[in-house]
N, C-alpha and C positions, 0 to 999 in steps of 0.2 A: 830359407828364413823369411825371405820377402813374402812368399805365399802364406806362410803362417801368420805374418804380421797383418796382411790384408784380411785373412780369415777372422782374426781377432777383432779387427775394426768393423768388419761386416756383422759379426756376431753381436758386438756391442751396439751397433746401430739398430739391429733387429730387436734387441732387448729394449732399446729406448722407444722405438715406434710401436712396439707390440701393445702397450697400454692404450695408445691412441686408437689403434684399430679395434681393440677390445671394447673401448668405450663408445664406439660409433653405434648408435641404436639401430635396431632393425626397422624397416619401414613401418611395420605395425606398431612397434614401441614408439617410433617418432610421432605417429598420429596421436597416440595416447598422451605423449609428453606435451604436444601442442595443446590438447584439450585441458590438461592439468594446468598448464601455464595460463590459459585463458581463464579458467575458473579462479585461479589465485588473484588475477588482476581485474576480475569482473565479479566482485562479491554480489551475491543475490540476497535480496530481502523478500520476505513474504509477510503479508498482513492478514490477520483474521479479525473480523468485526462481529462482536456479540451485541445484539440489540435486545432490548427488554421484551420485545414481541415483534410481530411482522405485519400486523394489521392496525392501522391508526385512523383516527378521524382528524381532519384539519382542525387545528386548535389544541391538539394534544402535544405532549412533549415526547420526543424520541430520546431514550437514554442508550448509551453505547460504551463499549470497552474495546480498545484496539490492542491486539497482541502482535508483536513483531518478532520474527524468527529468522535465522540464517536459512536461506533457501536451499542450501546444500546439506547442512547437518540437522536442520529442524530445531535447533536449540534457540532459546531466546537470545536476541541480539540487541546490544545497546549502541547502535550506530546513528541512525537518524533521530533527530529531536523534534521533528514535525511530521504529522500525518495529515494528508489532505482527503477530505470527505466531500462527495458530491451526490446529489439526488438528481438523476437524469430522467427526462421524459422519453417518450418513444422516438423522438427525433434527436436524441442525445443532446438535448439542450438542458443545461443545468438550471434547476429551479431553486436549489438551495446549495450552498457551499460553506464549508467550515474548515478551519485548521486546528488541529489538536496537538497539544504538547505531548511528547513521548519521553520516557526516561526509564532505564532499566528494562527495556523490552516491552513496555506497555504504556497506555495512556487512556484516559476516559473523558467523557463529557456528555453533553445533551444539546438538543436543538429544538426550538419551538417550530412546529409545523403551522405556518400562517394560514389564515382563512382565505387567502387569495389562491391557494392551490386548487387545481382541478382534480376531480376524482379520477383515479387511474392507478395502474401499477407503475412503479418507478424503479429504476436501476440505481441501487445504492452501491457506490464504489469507493475504495480507499487505496491510497498509494503514498509513496514518499517522493521527495524530489529526485533522489537517486534512481528510483524505479522508472522515472520518466525517460531515462536513457534507453529503455528497452520497449518492447511492444506493449501496447495497452492490454494484451491478454495476460500480462503479468499481474495486473491489478486485481485486488479482491473485488468481487461483485456478488450481490444478492438482490433478490426482488422483494420489495416491500409494497404493501397496498395502502393507499391513502384515499379516504372517501370524504368529500366535503358535503356533509348532510344539509348545509344551508343552500347549496346550489343543486337542487334535485334535478334540474333540467340537464345537468352534466353527467348524471349517473345513468349509464346504459342499462336497460332491462331486457332488451330484445336479444335473441340469440343471433349471433353473426353466422354468415354462411361458412360452412366448414372448408378448410384448406388443408391440403396434404402435401408432404414433402418426402421425397425418397432420395437417399444418397448411397453411393457405392464406394467401397474402399478395398481395392486389391491388396492382398497381403504384401508388405514390403513397399507398396506404392506403385507397382508397375503391372500392367496386363500385357503379356507378350505372346505373339502367335505361337501355337504348338507347344506351349509350356503350361503344365497344370498349375492352377493357382486357386487359392481360397479367396473368396470375395466376401467381405463383410458388408452388411447393408443396415440401414436405419430408416424406418418409416415412422413419421410423426405427424401430429396435427399442427394447427396454427399456433398452439401454445408450447410446442416443443415436447409434447407428451407422446410416448410411444404408443403404437396402435397394435391391437391383436388382429391377425389376418393370416391368410394362407396365400401362397404364390407359386407361380411357375416361371421357368425361363424358357423362352422360345428362340429358335434360330431362324433368321430370315422371315420372321412373322408367321412361321408355319409349324415346324416340328417342336414339340415340347421335349426338351432335353434334360430337364431337372425340376424338382419341386423343393420348396422351402417354406419355412414359417419362422417368425421371430421367436427367440427363446424367452426373452424378457425385455420389457421396456421398448418394444418395437425394434430390437436389435437381434440380428442373426447372421448366419453365414451359409455359403453354399460353394461347391467346387465347380470349376469351369476350365476347360482347355479350349481356348478360342482357336478357330480354324481361319486360315488366311482367306480374305475375300468374303467373309460372312459377318453379319451384325447380329446382336443379341438384345433381347428385350425382356424385362421382368414385368409380370402382371400380377398385382396383388388384389385379393378379394377381401374386403373388410367384413366385419360381423353383420353390418346392415345391408350387405350385398353390393355396396359401392365398389367399382373397379378402379384401381389406380395403376397406371402403367408408366414405365420409364425406360429409355434406352440405356444400356450399359456403356461405359466408356469404350472407345475404339482401341483395339489391341495394336501395339506397335510391332513392326517387323523385327526389330532388334532391341536388345536390352537385357536387364537382369531381373530375375524373380527369386524371392527368398521365401522360405517357409520355416516355421518354428514349431517343433512338435516335442512333447515330453519324451524323455528316454528314461524310463523307470520313474521313481519318485524323487530322485535327487539330481537329475540332470536334464538339460535341454539339448536337442539336436537342431542345429541351424543348417539347412540345406540351401545352396545357391546354385542356380542354373542360368546359363547365359545363352542367348541366341545371336547369331551374327558373327562379327569378326573378333569378339572378345577373346583374349588369351592371356597367358602369363599368370601372375599371382592375383589373388583377391585377399582382402584384409577385413577382419572383423574387430570392431572396438565396442566393448560393452561398458556403459557408464551408468551410474546411479546419481542423478542430479548433478551431472558433470564431474563426478568423482570416478575416475577410470578404475574399473574392476578387472578387466582383462583385455589384452590386445593380441590377436593371433593372425597368422598368415597361412594360406593354403593354396596349392596350385590348382588351376582349372584343368581338369582331365575330361576330355570329350564334352567340354562346356559345363562341367559340374564340379562343385567343391562342397566340403562339409566340415562343420565345426561342432565340437562337443563342449558345452559350458556346464560346469558344476554350479548348481544353484547356490551352494554355500559361498561361492565367490561373489555373487551379486549382493548388492545392498538391499535393505528393506525399502518397500515402496516401489515406485516405478523406475525401471531401468530401460535404457535405449540400447538396442542392438543395431549397429550401423555397419553396412557392408560397403567397402571401397574397392574400386577397380584397380588395375595395375598402375594407373596414373595417380592413384590415391585421391580420387574424387568420389564423393558419396553417391551411391547408386541405389541403395535399398535401405529401408529402416523399419524397425518393428519394435513395439513396446511390449514388455512383460511386467508382471506385478508379483511382488513377494510380500506376503502378509507380515506386518510388524510382529516381532516375537514378544515384545513387551508393550503393554498398554497401561495408561493411567486409569485406574478404576476409582470412580468417585461415587460414594454411597451417600445419598441424601435421604434423610428420614425425619418427617414431622412427628411430634410427640402424640398426635392423634390423627385419625383419618377423617374426623368431622369436627367442626367448630360452630359455635353460635356466632352471631354478629357481634362485632366489637370485642372479640375475645383474643387473649394472648396466644400466639403461635410460636412454638419453639422448634427450631430446625437444627439438626446436627448434620455436619458435613465431615466425611471421612475420605481422605485421598489415598488410603491404603499405605500409610507410612511415608508418603512423599510430601515434601514441603512445596506444594504447588501454588501457583498464582491463579486464583479462581475468581470469577465473577458470577453473580447470582441474580436471577429474575423470578418473581412470583406474579403471575398474571392470570386473569380470568379467561377461561375457554368458552367459546360459543360456536355457533354455526359459521361465523366469519373468521374467528381466530382459533385455530387449533394449536396443537403442540408445535413449537418452533421446529422447523425441519432443516436448518442449516447449522451443523455442528462442527466443532473445531478439528476433531481427529480425521473424519472423512475428507475435510477440506485440505488439511495440510498434507496428508499422505496420498490423496487421490485427486480430488477435483482441481487443486491448484496446479497440478502438472499435466492436466489435460485441457484440450481446447474445446470450447463450446459448452452448452448447457448439459450437465450431468443429472439425469433424472434419478432421484432417490439415492444419492451416494451412500447413505447409511446402510442400504441393503447389502452392499458388497462387504461390509464389516460385520453385519449381523449374520450373514450367511457365507462364511468363508468356504464352506463345502461346495458352493455352487461355482466351480471352476469354469464352467462353460460361459456363465454370465460375465465373469471377469475377462475371459479370453475375448469374447465378443466386444466388450468395452475397449480393450486394448487395440483391437483391430480397427475400430471405427472412430477413435478419438486421438489418433496419433498426433503428437505435437512436441516440440522442444523449445526451451527457453533461450535459444541462441541460434545463429545461422552458422553453418559450417564454413561458409565463405569468410566470416569474421575470424574464425579460429585459424584457418589455413593461410590467411593473408600475411605477408611479411610486414605490412604497415597497418597495425591495428588502429581502429578508429578511437580517437580520444573522446571520453564522455563529455557531453555538453553540460549536464546538470550535476554539480558536485553534491555529495551527501551533506545534509545539514547537521553536522556533528555537534556544533556548539550552540546552534539556535537557528532562527529563521534567516534565510538568505533572500534579500530583496534584490531582484535582478532588473537591469535596465540597459539602455543603449544610448551611447553618446553620439550625436549626429551633428555634422557641420551644417549650419543654417545656409551657408553660401552654396554648397554643392549637393547637400542631402546625403553625402557619403559618411560612413562611420568614421569617428575621430579616434585616433590611436594615441595612447600614452598621455592622456589628459587627466589631471587629478580632479576628482569629484567628491562631493560630501553629501551625506544623508543625515538628517536630524529628525528627531521626534520631539517636538516642543512640549514642555511640561516641567513639573517640579523635579522629576527624576531624569537626569541627563542621559539621553541615549543618542549616541553619535558614532558615525563610522565614515572612513574615508578610504578610497581606492583609486587606482589608476585604471583607465580603460585599456583593454587588451587590443590585439591587432585587428579585431573585428568590431571594436567600439563597445564591447560588452562590459557592463559594470556588475559587480556582485558585492552587495553590502551585507554584512553579517551582524545580526542583533540578538542578544540574549534576552530571554524572558520578555518578549514583546507581545503583550496581551491586549485584547480589546480592539475596537475600531478607533483609530486615531488618525490625525492628520500628520503626514510626513512631508518634509521639505528637502528637495534635492537641488543642489546648485554647484556651480564651478566658481573658481576665483574670478573676480571682475576682469582680470586680464584675459580670461578665456570666454569673453562674453559672446563670441560668435557661435557658441555651441549650445545645443539644447539636450535635455535628458528625457528619454521616453521610458516609462516604467512598464516592465513586461508583466503579462498575465502569469501569476504564480501557479495556476492550475493547468493540468495537462490538456493538450489540444488534440490528442489521438483517442480513438474510441474503438471498442470491440464491435464486431459486426452483428452480434446477437441482438435481436430486437426484443423489446419488452411487450408481451401480449397485453391486450386491453382487458379490462375487467368486465365480467358479465354477472350482474346481480339480478336475482329473480324478484318478482313482486312479493314473494314470501319473506324477503329480507327487509322489507320496508318498516315493519313494526320494530324489528330488532335495531335497525339503524336509528329510528326515532328515539328508542329507549337509550341507546348509547349516546346519542347527541344530547339528550336532556341531562343525562348523568354528567357528561363532560361540562356542560354549561354551569351546572350547579357546583361542581368541583372548582371550576375556574372562578366562580363568583366568591366562594367562601375561602378558598385557599390560594387564589391567584396571586395575591401580593407576595406570599411566601415563595411561590414558584418563580417570581420575577427577580428575586434577590440574587444578584450575581456577584461573584468574588473571584479574586485570583487564587490559584491553588496554593496549598501550604508549601513552604520551601521557596516561594517566589523571591528572587534576588532583587532587592530594591536599591542596591548600590549603583553608583555611576559606572560607566564603562572603564574607568581607570582605577576602580576599587577604592583606594585610600588616598586622600590628599595629604600633602606635606603640611600645609597650613590651612586653617579654616576660620572664617570670620562670620559670626552672626551679627549683622549690623545693628540689631536692636540692643545689643550689649554695649554699644558705644554711643557717644553723643552723635545725634543725627545731623549731618551737615547737608547743605543744600546743593552742593556741586560734587560731581564724581571726582574731580581733581582733589578736593579737600579730603574726601573719603580715603583715597589711595595714599595721599601724602601723610595723613594722620594715623591711619590704622595699619596699612599693609606694609609688612616688612619684607626684606629680601627682594625688593623690586625698585627700579628706577622709574621716575616719572619725568620724562624729558620732552621738551618741545623743540623740534629741530626742523629747519627748512620748511616751516609753516605747518607742520603736522606733529601729532602726538606720537610718542613711542614709549613702550612699557616693557623693557627687557627684564627678565627674571634672573635671580642669582642661582647658579647651578651648584647645588649643595655638594655633590661628590668631589668637585674640582675647585670649590671656593673661588669662583669667578663668575662674572655676569655673562649671560649669553650675548652674542653679538647682534641677534635679531629678535624681533618680537615673538611672543609665544602664540600658541593657538588660543584665541579668545572666543569663548562661548557664552551665549546668553540663552538660558533655557534650552541648551543643546544646539542652538543655531550659531554657526561661526560668524564672527564679525571681522570682516577684512579691513574695513576703514575704522581705525581707532578713533578718529575724530567724531564719528557718529556715536560711539560709546560714551565719550566724554560729555555729550550734551544731554544724556538721559537724566531723568529725575531719580536721584538715589533713594528717595522715600518709597519708590516702588520696588526696590531691590531688597531682598531678604538676606541673601547669603553670598559669600565669595569663598571659593576654594582654589588653592594654587598648588601646582606640582612643579618642583624645582629639579627636574631631571629630564633627560631626553626621552621622548615618547615615539615609538615606532608602531605604525598601524597601516596595514594594507600596502606596504611598500613606501609609506609616507613617513617623513621625519618631522617632529615638532620640537622646538626648543622650549619645552615646558608648556604648561596649560594654565590658563586663568579662566575659571568657570563661575559665571554669575548666575544666580537664580532669583527670579522675581517671586513675589508673593503668590501670584495666580498662575504662573507658568505661561503667561500670555505675551512674553517678550517685553513687558514693561514700557510700551510705547515705542519700541524700536521699529523703524519702517523697513520691511523686508525688501530686498532687491526685486524689482518687478520681473526680472529675467528668471527668477527661481521657479522650479516646478513644484507645485503644491497639489497633493492629491489626498483624498480620503482612502485609507488603506486598512484592511482588516488584518489584525494580528491573530495570535492564538486565541481560541475561544475561552471566554471566562467560564467558570463553573457555577453550578447552582446546587443547592442541597436538596436531596430527595425528600419530598413531603411524606412523612409517616407519623400520623398522630398516635398518641398513646391513650389508653383507657384503663390506667392502673387504679384509679380511684373511682368511687361510686359517682362522684360529681362529674368526672370526665365521661363516664359511661352513660350518665343520664343527660348529657348535653344534647340540646335540640338542633345543633348544627349538623346538617346532613353530611355523610361521608360516603361518596359514590366513587371511590377509587376502584378501578379495574386492574391496576398494577399495585399490588399490596406492598411490594418491596423490591428495591433495586440496590445492589451493592457491587461496585466495580472491584472490590478487594475483600473477599471473605476472610475474616480473621482466622488464622491457623496457629496452632502451637507447634512445638518442635517435632511432634510425631505425626504431623499431617492431619490433625483433627481440629475441628472448629465448630462454631455454632453461632446462631444469632436469633434474635426475637423481634417480633413485630405484632401488630394487631390486625384482625380482619376488619373489613369495612361493613357498610350496610347492604352490600350487594351479595345476595346468595348465588350459589353456583359452584361449578367445578373449577379448581385452580391448579395450574401446573407450576412446579418448581423446576427450573432448568439451571444447572451449574455447568459452566465451561471452564476448563483449566488446563494449564501446561506446567510441567515440572522443569527443573533446571537442566535435566538431561534430554529434554525435547519430547518426552512422552506426553501425550495429550489425551484428554478424555472428557466425557460428558456424564453428568448425573441428572436423572430425571425422577421426579416424584409428583404425587398429586394428592389433593384432599378436597373435602367438601365444606362449604359454608352454608349453613341452613338458617 
């Protein structure tokens, strides 16, 4: 009986612990689980920037639309409310910067290209505050050309000496002695353009052991089994006879090599081979934009292991195949691409293929039944400005997940049958948006830059003037003086950092940062809101021929005429529709327009005669103004937060001596207010007529800086010629961008249209529409017509 009893207890214990053992994930599954957890806690954003064209003169306006999507699912995302744009020169020095408001996964704006700019190619990049937590290779980048025709001495016309670059990429990342390996190569000129050539591989500078040539865009591959004690060199012969040679990377004595080959039309075979002391299990994790698709394990037998991956298991776009050793450390990685099955087809059609000058042009846009968010540009093409080559679909699905410059990314979508070109691209541009070390660590790194979900975040640092050390746990205040009250307060964190959040902060304005007078030993340093990391890709210089001189002179003259006759309209800036003009506390409990009352000459009289639910007390030689707390029908025991044009007043005595005739309005809140960890016993908010503090003397210890908020918007200039009088107008119309619309109007079936008029400039015009649907499918529509 005793044995039976023990058996029953043992059986019950096994039943209890069996689920725990069953739930323990395999090592391969554990790796996948780690990555999934990382993805869920490190949301990715991608931005795409559609500009009206890609060649500009200094003095023109650049129009743009920003698209924001989830980097994992590719669907539009409404996370960040601010996008940062920078125009960088070849030294990564910003020559222009702008902040653009985002909402609903998009934003738009424009920027004037000043006449102080030098001629050259510029790197235009866009990112959010959240994206600053990661590598600058996350940021959107494209090249735009700006020519300053007024500074002809800055325009290079001579051909620069050619430069050539050769890079080698062993498949999986490693070249190991005695193990066969495919090696991808890329040979480019100084502008990053692929070169046509033939080449050979030599061993020890003597024997030719292989021949190769790039398949497309200077990219190709060749096989190699490196022997111990030997070195290898590739020699390329260009079309003009120039020889370019480079040593291959040295092979390691130990390590892992992987190869990925098709197995039929619906599967991939991943082979792993190790040299040295490697043994035990190897693991393979396949993920598409950090979403794990499969995680498998296989034993090393005679240093070899193999995996079969069903292509249906992989997501669309770029997937990473990562091999881990027995210690679960990544040792090899390879990229593969799966063409998206569904694309957004945008049909753009003008109502004619040719128009006269100043004639009406009707465009129809059909997104194939999808209610897509689309932007549209109509611009004149010439020898300097061709059809725009940076489109949304190749960027989101391909270029944004690869490192380095991708030459003609559209080609890989226009020619999906060219599998060799795509395979070469995957071999030579391997890159991921995270570090495996961050995924596998037990102490993940906390993000430094929070997402700007509600509005712009102004960051700073609180420093102790006595020691220069960061000050912890000190309350600080930010104010934007003006007739609209913008105010924020926070406590500094352990490293002295401050983060103030402001809604709908537009235009260049003065901001005031300060602490309470009792914390006068501290100072506030405002942080640069723009990213300080850069990609390593250099921007090539421009090379203009003497034949371009006449065209540049014509374009410059047309621009000057346009700015002269339409410049005033182009300078009119406004806040976007939907701009929130309310104060940070939204609705006041009591409001007093002082002009509605008898105007007294002292602030004490104003408050005693007009303001209700407030005590005016003079105690211990100082004034006090406690408010009545409405929910509890009692007075607060301390003074409220007192603001004048958004600036806090800590000494009520200084408020009482102000001239009330300079004050327009008072609002009071009779309830507890919590902000950034701070508690206020009500608010008393005074507003002057001019938003200039009404004569109040600011504390000299305050930090006052000019700060650029979100960019204001301007209306695109598009004159009409509907009447004969308008058509016969003698005012010249030299627009080379006939129309720009950041939001093409669409009906419920994904169809839309718009109308505009041609200008006085004859020539060929391109229509380019970029768009994305709610399900993440993206596409481009292109059309053209003539103006005669």
